[in-house]
C-alpha positions in Angstrom: -16.3 50.3 -15.5 -16.7 46.8 -14.2 -15.8 46.2 -10.6 -16.6 45.2 -7.0 -16.9 47.2 -3.8 -14.9 46.0 -0.7 -16.2 46.9 2.7 -14.7 46.0 6.1 -17.4 45.3 8.6 -16.7 46.2 12.3 -18.2 45.1 15.6 -21.9 45.3 14.7 -24.4 43.1 12.8 -26.1 44.4 9.7 -29.1 43.3 7.7 -28.7 42.4 4.1 -31.1 45.3 3.4 -28.8 47.9 4.8 -25.6 46.5 3.2 -27.0 45.9 -0.3 -28.9 49.1 -0.2 -25.8 51.1 0.6 -24.0 49.4 -2.3 -26.8 50.2 -4.7 -26.9 53.8 -3.7 -23.1 54.1 -3.9 -23.3 52.8 -7.4 -25.9 55.4 -8.3 -23.7 58.1 -6.8 -20.7 57.1 -8.9 -22.9 57.0 -12.0 -21.3 53.9 -13.2 -22.4 50.3 -13.9 -20.9 47.7 -11.7 -21.6 44.1 -11.0 -24.6 43.3 -8.9 -22.6 42.0 -6.0 -20.9 43.5 -3.0 -17.9 41.9 -1.3 -17.4 42.1 2.4 -14.0 41.6 4.1 -12.7 39.8 6.1 -13.2 37.2 5.0 -14.6 38.0 1.6 -18.2 37.0 0.9 -20.7 38.2 -1.6 -24.4 39.0 -1.5 -26.8 39.9 -4.3 -28.1 43.4 -4.7 -31.9 43.4 -5.0 -33.8 46.7 -5.6 -34.7 47.3 -2.0 -33.1 50.6 -1.0 -34.5 54.0 -0.3 -32.2 57.1 -0.7 -33.4 58.6 2.5 -32.3 55.7 4.7 -29.7 56.4 7.4 -26.4 54.7 7.9 -23.7 55.0 10.6 -20.1 55.4 9.4 -17.1 54.8 11.5 -13.8 56.3 10.2 -10.4 55.9 12.0 -10.8 56.7 15.7 -13.8 58.9 15.3 -17.1 58.1 16.9 -19.9 56.7 14.6 -21.6 59.6 12.8 -25.1 59.5 11.5 -25.3 60.5 7.8 -28.0 60.2 5.2 -27.1 58.2 2.2 -25.9 61.0 -0.3 -23.7 62.8 2.3 -22.2 59.5 3.4 -21.2 58.6 -0.2 -19.7 62.0 -0.6 -17.7 61.5 2.6 -16.5 58.1 1.5 -15.8 58.8 -2.2 -12.1 59.7 -1.6 -11.7 56.6 0.6 -12.6 53.9 -1.9 -12.5 53.1 -5.5 -13.8 50.3 -7.7 -11.7 47.5 -9.0 -10.8 48.0 -12.6 -10.5 45.3 -15.2 -12.7 42.4 -16.2 -12.4 40.5 -13.0 -15.6 38.5 -13.3 -17.4 36.8 -10.4 -14.5 35.5 -8.4 -16.0 35.0 -5.0 -18.4 32.4 -3.8 -21.6 33.4 -2.0 -22.0 32.4 1.6 -25.2 31.7 3.6 -24.5 34.5 6.1 -22.4 37.7 6.1 -19.2 37.2 8.0 -17.6 39.9 10.2 -14.3 40.2 12.1 -14.8 40.9 15.8 -11.7 41.3 17.9 -9.8 38.9 15.6 -12.5 36.2 15.6 -14.6 35.5 12.5 -18.3 35.2 13.3 -21.4 34.3 11.4 -23.9 37.1 11.5 -27.5 35.8 11.8 -29.3 38.4 14.0 -30.7 41.4 12.1 -29.9 45.0 13.0 -30.7 48.4 11.4 -27.3 49.8 12.0 -24.1 49.0 10.1 -20.6 50.2 11.1 -18.0 49.8 8.3 -14.8 51.0 7.0 -13.9 51.3 3.3 -11.0 49.1 2.2 -8.6 50.6 -0.3 -8.6 48.4 -3.4 -5.6 48.0 -5.8 -4.0 45.3 -7.8 -1.2 43.2 -6.4 2.5 43.8 -7.1 3.8 41.0 -9.3 7.0 39.7 -7.8 9.2 39.0 -10.8 11.3 36.1 -9.7 12.8 35.8 -13.2 14.4 39.2 -13.2 15.7 38.8 -9.6 17.1 35.4 -10.5 18.9 36.9 -13.5 20.5 39.5 -11.2 21.7 36.7 -8.9 22.9 34.5 -11.8 24.9 37.5 -13.2 26.6 38.0 -9.8 27.4 34.3 -9.5 28.9 34.4 -13.1 31.1 37.3 -12.1 32.4 35.3 -9.0 33.0 32.2 -11.1 35.0 34.2 -13.6 37.0 35.8 -10.9 37.7 32.3 -9.3 38.8 30.9 -12.6 41.2 33.9 -13.2 42.6 33.7 -9.7 43.0 30.0 -9.0 42.2 28.3 -12.3 39.2 26.4 -10.8 35.4 26.6 -11.5 32.6 25.1 -9.5 31.1 21.8 -10.6 27.6 20.4 -10.2 26.5 16.8 -10.7 22.9 15.9 -11.2 21.3 12.5 -10.6 18.1 12.1 -12.8 16.0 8.9 -12.5 13.1 8.4 -14.9 11.4 10.6 -17.5 9.0 12.6 -15.4 8.2 15.7 -17.4 8.5 18.3 -14.7 11.8 16.7 -13.6 13.2 16.8 -17.1 12.2 20.5 -17.4 13.8 21.4 -14.1 17.1 19.5 -14.9 17.2 21.1 -18.4 16.8 24.6 -16.8 19.4 23.9 -14.2 22.0 22.8 -16.8 21.3 25.8 -18.9 21.7 28.1 -15.9 25.0 26.4 -15.0 26.3 27.1 -18.6 25.3 30.8 -18.3 27.1 31.1 -15.0 30.2 29.3 -16.1 29.6 26.4 -13.7 30.7 22.9 -15.0 27.8 20.4 -14.9 27.3 16.7 -15.5 24.0 14.7 -15.5 23.9 11.0 -14.7 20.6 9.6 -16.1 18.9 6.3 -15.0 15.7 4.6 -16.1 12.7 4.2 -13.9 13.5 0.6 -13.2 17.2 1.1 -12.3 18.6 -0.7 -9.3 19.3 1.3 -6.2 22.9 0.1 -6.2 23.5 1.9 -9.6 22.5 5.2 -8.2 24.6 4.6 -5.0 27.7 3.8 -7.1 27.3 7.0 -9.2 26.9 9.0 -6.0 30.0 7.6 -4.5 32.0 8.5 -7.6 30.7 12.1 -7.4 31.5 12.3 -3.7 35.1 11.3 -4.5 35.5 13.6 -7.5 37.4 16.8 -6.5 36.0 18.7 -9.5 32.4 18.2 -8.3 31.4 20.7 -5.6 27.7 20.1 -5.5 25.5 17.0 -5.9 21.8 17.1 -6.6 19.4 14.2 -6.7 16.4 15.3 -8.7 13.3 14.5 -6.6 10.8 12.9 -6.5 12.2 9.5 -7.3 9.9 7.4 -9.5 7.6 4.6 -8.4 7.2 1.3 -10.3 3.8 -0.2 -11.1 3.5 -3.9 -10.2 0.7 -6.3 -11.2 -0.6 -9.2 -9.2 -2.9 -11.9 -10.3 -5.5 -13.2 -7.9 -7.2 -16.5 -8.5 -10.5 -17.7 -7.0 -11.9 -21.1 -7.7 -15.7 -21.3 -8.0 -17.8 -24.3 -8.5 -17.3 -24.5 -12.3 -14.4 -22.1 -13.3 -11.2 -20.6 -12.1 -11.7 -16.8 -12.0 -8.7 -14.4 -12.2 -8.4 -10.8 -11.1 -5.5 -8.6 -11.9 -4.7 -5.6 -9.6 -1.9 -3.0 -9.9 -0.2 -1.0 -7.3 2.7 1.5 -7.1 5.9 0.6 -5.1 8.7 3.0 -4.2 11.6 0.7 -5.1 14.2 3.3 -4.4 15.0 4.3 -0.8 15.0 8.1 -1.0 16.3 8.7 2.5 19.2 6.2 2.0 20.1 7.8 -1.3 20.1 11.4 0.1 22.1 10.3 3.1 24.9 9.1 0.9 25.4 12.6 -0.6 28.5 14.1 1.0 27.5 16.8 3.6 30.0 19.2 2.0 28.4 18.7 -1.4 24.8 18.7 -0.4 23.8 21.8 -2.3 20.1 20.9 -2.2 20.3 21.1 1.6 18.5 17.8 2.2 21.1 15.9 4.2 19.8 15.2 7.7 22.6 17.1 9.4 21.8 20.2 7.3 18.1 19.9 8.0 18.8 19.3 11.7 21.0 22.4 11.9 18.3 24.4 10.1 15.7 23.4 12.7 17.9 24.3 15.7 18.5 27.8 17.1 22.1 28.9 17.3 23.2 26.5 14.5 23.8 27.2 10.9 23.5 24.6 8.1 26.2 24.4 5.4 23.4 24.7 2.8 19.7 25.8 2.9 17.3 24.0 0.6 17.1 26.0 -2.7 13.4 26.6 -3.1 12.8 27.7 0.5 15.9 29.9 0.3 14.5 31.4 -3.0 11.2 32.1 -1.3 12.8 34.1 1.5 15.0 35.9 -1.0 11.9 37.0 -2.9 10.4 38.3 0.3 13.5 40.2 1.3 14.0 41.8 -2.1 10.3 42.8 -2.3 10.6 44.6 1.0 8.2 42.4 2.8 8.4 42.6 6.6 8.6 39.1 8.2 9.2 39.8 11.9 6.1 39.3 13.9 3.9 38.5 10.9 1.5 35.6 10.6 2.7 33.2 7.9 1.0 30.1 6.6 2.9 27.4 4.7 0.6 25.1 2.7 2.3 21.7 2.4 4.7 19.9 4.7 7.2 18.2 2.4 10.8 17.8 3.3 11.7 19.6 0.0 9.7 22.8 0.4 7.0 23.0 3.2 9.0 22.0 6.3 12.2 23.9 5.5 10.2 27.0 4.4 8.4 27.0 7.8 11.7 26.7 9.6 13.2 29.6 7.7 10.3 31.8 8.3 10.4 30.9 12.0 14.2 31.8 12.0 13.1 35.3 10.8 10.6 35.6 13.7 7.4 35.0 11.9 4.5 33.2 13.6 4.2 30.1 11.4 1.3 27.7 10.8 1.6 24.7 8.5 -1.5 23.6 6.6 -1.6 20.1 5.2 -4.0 17.5 3.9 -5.3 16.7 7.4 -5.8 20.3 8.5 -9.4 21.2 9.5 -10.7 24.5 8.0 -7.5 25.3 6.0 -9.3 28.2 4.2 -10.1 29.9 7.5 -6.6 29.5 8.8 -5.0 30.7 5.6 -7.2 33.8 5.3 -5.7 35.1 8.5 -2.1 35.0 7.2 0.0 38.1 6.2 2.3 35.8 4.2 1.2 32.7 2.4 3.6 30.2 0.9 1.9 27.4 -0.9 3.5 24.2 -2.2 0.6 21.8 -2.4 1.0 20.8 -6.0 -2.8 21.2 -6.6 -3.8 23.4 -9.5 -5.9 26.5 -8.5 -6.3 25.2 -5.0 -6.0 28.7 -3.4 -9.0 30.9 -4.3 -9.4 34.5 -3.3 -11.6 33.5 -0.3 -8.4 31.9 1.1 -6.5 35.1 1.2 -6.5 38.1 3.5 -6.7 41.4 1.8 -3.1 42.7 1.5 -1.5 39.3 2.0 1.8 38.4 0.2 1.5 35.2 -1.8 4.4 33.0 -2.8 3.2 30.3 -5.1 5.7 27.4 -5.2 3.2 25.0 -6.9 4.2 23.9 -10.4 1.6 21.6 -11.9 1.9 20.4 -15.5 -1.3 20.8 -17.4 -1.9 19.4 -20.9 -1.6 22.1 -23.6 -1.1 21.0 -27.2 -0.2 24.5 -28.2 2.7 24.7 -25.7 6.3 23.9 -26.8 6.5 20.6 -24.8 2.8 19.7 -25.0 2.0 21.1 -21.5 2.2 24.3 -19.4 2.9 24.9 -15.8 0.3 26.4 -13.4 0.5 27.1 -9.7 -1.5 26.3 -6.6 -3.0 29.8 -6.6 -5.8 31.2 -8.9 -3.5 33.9 -10.1 -6.1 36.3 -11.5 -8.1 36.1 -8.3 -5.0 36.7 -6.1 -4.1 39.8 -8.1 -7.3 41.5 -6.9 -6.8 40.9 -3.2 -3.1 40.2 -2.4 -0.6 43.0 -2.0 2.1 41.0 -3.8 2.1 37.6 -5.6 4.5 35.5 -7.6 3.5 34.2 -11.1 3.8 30.6 -12.3 6.0 30.3 -14.2 8.5 33.1 -13.7 8.2 33.4 -9.9 9.8 30.8 -7.5 11.1 28.5 -10.2 13.9 30.7 -11.5 14.9 31.6 -7.9 15.3 27.9 -7.0 17.8 27.5 -9.8 19.6 30.8 -8.8 19.9 29.5 -5.2 21.3 26.2 -6.5 24.0 28.2 -8.3 24.8 30.2 -5.2 25.1 27.0 -3.1 27.4 25.4 -5.6 29.6 28.5 -5.7 29.7 28.6 -1.9 30.7 25.0 -1.8 33.6 25.6 -4.2 34.6 28.8 -2.3 34.6 26.8 1.0 36.8 24.0 -0.5 39.4 26.4 -2.0 39.2 29.0 0.8 38.3 31.6 -1.9 36.8 34.9 -0.9 
């Protein structure tokens, strides 16, 4: 078996000799070959295991509310064997070594520099995370939406309609729109896509939006974000004594006013939930938005359906975009979580994140979140979808998340995969919002 041992240090300092010696003797007791590292939690760190332990050395073990009990090494291992087990599977060396052992003392992480001959510890139970299958949950929801659409058509002869504005040829945007249209077809929702080139004029988009606002067969309007930027070139000339030198520089310009475009979408058809009135109502207690943004709504639905307790829990949202980060934080707050937002200017983001019971990450940085960022037993919702070149994939690329998935499996209690996690839920929530809009218009229950 290949694995790692997790130990939770409590209240007292310990020398490397005691800790690594215990690990070595524990390995001998199990009669198994494991990696020559031991992991301490929280937060997780690793230290090497040199050959420096004697089997007659004494340790102190603290279990539950009992007082520390002195035990020699063999009896200690026998006492602990039912309280711990090695991680199975080829996990590899997933944790970075740190210069000092870290311990958790009354909720505060400390560096441990002063030596001691006594260690108090508790074994942490180790098991692989539950994989939150967003795809199967989304299929369930889509099936329910399809049943309602069918019932609406049979009762009043109407079906919900969704209009999508797509600007440019961004690969991930094309994928999202393609998946949304496919889901609409499966649910019986009528859909139409208005496509524009990168260089289109803002007025063209506004004209199309106005038509959709006035169309009674359209109940939901979605502007696929982000809107593209255009690359401009400027030539700079500098005259020297003999010649005229030219320098060419390029820069990106957002030629489309995203806020202006989103504000034009009718409040009653804002199924993406980005209208300032919807966002404002989401942020205020006692008020309800007509629509909640689809991705944050999908994240919360995954937590609910996975039986994750939110009330009173520490939640960290990585990213503060108007699309995911901010509305997700607001939703978690509405459900009485204690929420921290981590962003590009946050100091010590790893330390903040590893204290969270719930982590929702939407940074868009491949493999940003390593195992050292996560608290053992945390629930991880990975919203990140980053296209990575892959010639063997159907479209020449594949999607990966913000989280190192294999590492998260060994420390989190539950984690969403990418793809197959949040992505399908975003589309399912879009269908729900579109159906709700049509129901509201036709007073259909």
